[in-house]
N, C-alpha and C positions, 0 to 999 in steps of 0.2 A: 766693412766688417759689419757683418751681421748684426744687429743687439742682442746680447745675452741676457734676452726678457725671459724671466724664469717662468710667466703666462705663457714661452710657446713651448716647454719643454712637456712632451708627452707624460697621461700621467699612466702608470701600469692598471689602473683599476677605471679603464673610463665605460667600459657596459657594467657599470656598477653607479645606481646614484648616489649624488653625497646629500651632505645638510645641508648645505647651506649658512646664512649667519654672519655674525660677527665675530672678528678675532682681535685681541687685543685693545678691547677697549678702556683697562686703564696697565697700569702696571701690573697689579694683583691677577691678573687673566691671564699673565703669562708666568708661571714659576720654573724657574730650572735650577738644579739643584746637585753639582757635582758628582762623579761615584770615584774617589781617587784612586788610583796605582797604589794606595801606602798608606799609612799612617805616620802620622810623627812618633816618636821614640822614646821622644817626654827630654833628650838631653842633646847639645854641639852648642854650635854659636852662630845659627840661624833657630830664625822663630815663623811659626806658622803661625796664624791667622784663618778662623776660618771665618769670614763677613760676610753679609746680608747687606747685597747694596738694590736699590731701587732710582730709573732715572738717570743714571751714573752705567758709561762703561767702565770697561777693566781698567786703561789706563786714566778715565779719568779718577780711577775710587783711589788706582796707584797713586797721584800727588797729591790727594786728598792726607791716606795713607803716611806720606813722606813728609810732609808737612808741619801735620800733629806731630811723629816719632821726630823731627824735625833732623832727618834722613836723605843722602840723596838720593833724588826719582829714579836714577838704574839702579841702585840694589833694591827695588823691590822688581819681586819678581814674580810671575802664576802660571798655572800650568793651563790653562786656556780661558778662552776671551767669552767672556756673556755678552747676551743681549742689555742692550740698554732697556728700551722700554717694555721693564722686564723686572718681577722681584729675583734674584739668586743669590746662592750661596755657594761659594767659592771660597779654595783656598791662595792665602796671601804671603807671603815671605817675604820678610821684614832680618834685618840683622840681631842679634838676640840682647844687644846692650838698646832698643829700644822698647824689650819688655816690660819696665815700671809703669810706664805712661799708653802701653798698646790698649788697656781693654777701659779706659778711661776714656779714651773717644767718645765726643759729642756732635756730632751729623744728620743731619737730617736726612742725609737719603743712605749714611750707612752703618751699618754695630757691625762693633768684633761678639762676638758671640761665644769666643772658641780661640786661647793661647795655646799655644803648647811647641817646646824645641825639638830640633832637628842637628843632626847632623852632617845632615846637606844641604845644600840650596835645593827649593822647588824650581823646577827650569818649564818649559816652555815642552806640552804633550804628555807630561805626569801625570795623566790621569788614562782613569779607566773608562769614563763615558761617560752622558747626564741622565737625570732622570726629569721629564717633564710631567707638571700639572696646569695643564689647560683650561680655559672658559671658551669655547663655544655661544656667545648672548646671542638669540633669538631663532635660536637652531628650526630653519621649517621641517625636516623631515629627520630627525632625532632617532629613529630606528635605520635610517641606512647607517650609521656609522660602524655597527656593529661586526655586519656581514665585509666590510673596505677595510678594520682590523685583520679581523680572520683572513680574509684573502694576503691582507699584506706583512702577515708573518708564519704563512705556509712559503709563501714565495720569495718573501724579502722586503725589503724599501729599496724604492732605486735612489742611488750612492749620489743623489747632483749633489752641485756649492750649489750653497743660497746663493740670494739676489743680492744679500748684508757685505758678499763678496771678490761683487763688479762697480760698488759705491755708489754715490746718485746720476742719477742720467747716463748709470751703465756705460763708464766712460773708462773704468779702470785699466780693462783690458785692451781697448782702443790704446789706451798710451803705451802700454807691457809689449804690443806690436812695434811697435813708432819705439821702441828701446833696442830691441832683438834688433831692427835695420837697422841700428845708429840714427835715427830720425833727431832735427836739432835738440829738438826736449833732452836730451840725452845728459849734457852736457851739468846742465843746469837741476837733474832731475836729483833728491838729497837720498841717503842711502834706505829711509826708512818707507819711501814710497816708491824707490826703485823695487823691492824688495815684494810693496803691493802689486805695482801694476802688475808686475811679471807676473806672480802668482797667478792674479787674475788671467790673466789670458794666459796659464797653459789649462785653469781650472774650466774655461770656455771652451777650449777643444775639449776637455775629458765630459765634458756635457754635455757639446753637440756630438762624441761618439758613443755617449746612454744612450741620448735620446735616438740615438738611429739603432741598436737595439731593443729598448723599450720599444718601439714601431713594429720591426718583426719580431716580438717575438721571442726572444733570443734573451732577455736578461741575465737569462739563468738557464740556458739551454748551454754546453759548450761545442762551439767550434773547434774545426785543427786549426792548428793552430797558437790560440787562445793562451797569454799568462793565467795560468791560476793559483792564485794567494791563498795561503795556510790561513784561517780564521784564529789556529792559535800559536803560533809563530811571525805568521809574518812571510813564510821564507814564497820564492817564486816558480814555475817549470812550466813547460810553455805544453803545451796537451799534445803528446803525437798520439794518442789511441784515443777514439770520443769515447768506446762502450765503456770503454775503463771509466775515464774519469766522469762520466756522468753521474754514477750513483754516489761519487763524493761529494757533489755539490748537491743533490739534491739532500745528504744527508749533510750540507750545512758545514763541511770539512774543509771542503774549497770554491773559492768563487771566481768566473771569467772577471778580468778587470783591464780598464784601459788604461789609458797615456795621459803620462805627465810627462810632455814630451822633454828630453834633454838630453844629455851622455850618458848619462849615469842608467839610463833606463831597460830592461830590458827588452831585447827586442820582444816582440812577437814573429810570425811565421805564419806561409799559405795566406790561405786568405781575409784570414786579421791582419796580418803587415799591408794586401793590397790596400783596404780598407782604410787603416791609418795611415799609409801613404797619400791614399787620396786623398783626406782630411787639409791633410798639410797643403797642400798643391792649392786646393780651392782655399784655402788663407793666403796663399802665395810667399808661405814659407818651406825653409827646412829644415831638417835635423839642425843642420850641422851650424845654423843660425841661433842654436836655444846656448851653443859654446860660449855666444858672446854676454850672455846673464851671468857668465859664473856661479858664484857657489849659491845665489839665487833660481837658477837655474839647472840646478844637477840634471833633473829626473828622475821619476819612479810610476810607481804603478797605484792606483784605486781599484779598490773592489766596486764592480760597480753594481750592487746590495751590498744590501748589511740588514745584520738579523733586527725585529723587532720584538723587542723583551718587555715584559712584565705589562701587555696592554688591557685598558681598562675603558670601558665610559660609564659613567650613571648619570640620569637626568637631573637637573637643582630646577624645576618650575619649568619656562619655556629655556629655558640655558642646559647647553652639557656640559659636563668633565669629562676630560679626557687625560690620560694618563699612561704612560709609556718611558722607556728607556731608548736610550741612545747607544754603539758605540761614539771616542771619539771621534771629533772631526766632522761629523754628520749631522743634518740638520733639520729642526723638531718641521721650521717652516712647509719641508718637502712632506713631510706627515699630514699635514695639516691643508697639502692642496688636492691630497689624493682623497681624506674625508669628504673637505667643505663642499670641493669642485668647482 
């Protein structure tokens, strides 16, 4: 298996210079704020906590909350995972019986900024996106970023899965493939790791499909047989008329999408289906193999590009301050690769 190294993935703006510099020198250099799908209504049996964490992963923050509130860890939920090496603000959810103790939390890496009741539990995916404020230290060519941001705003950001998806030494995808093919590790892998590994293998194949489209200049171009994904509803349909669908892509109404292989995935057609079949053949797996993953590998489609929202860049001495927003599930590190090269 080829290594899913992020640096091997082609950037969209290869013809534009990068600014260089250093990212994530300190947690304060990488700030992320969740854009929720909805606000808590103020009543109900669940307590939404708007927290700020630094140097903690989201599951680690959940452990801190569970201990402080005296509730089982499984009763703490969140909408999305946030980076450990960052200052992150996000909603987390606990049973409302912990309301009296929630805002009294004293922890060096976690603060509760707000607590509101809600009728329903916060679930994974219940967010609209994330807003990022990032500092690049010692940028060599600070003027380069505005042109790159402009190009990304016009064409979209390649919707690669970031390197966080693949774990240390990028072994998660290799383990996922072994699980699908019934390797010896399958019998002794717990449910959490199983989900992580299988998802990493799907993500690896998606990244390779997207990389091919970036190299060929077709990330934002419709090909006959593409599965197009609607930006508003997430609905999907197969392209049968390129001339009719390309204007909708240009307006960001729909986007070409790539494979998250599995039995529930809407199949592509024509040349696109052939390319996806070749991708599987190169890896030595079949579409039917993903049925072994059960609910973890149902399959689906992920847009090849996402819209870059609210992009800004300013200088602070020799540093650059970059701000932008992305939809849920997209990675800020992909934007920073484009900017920094």
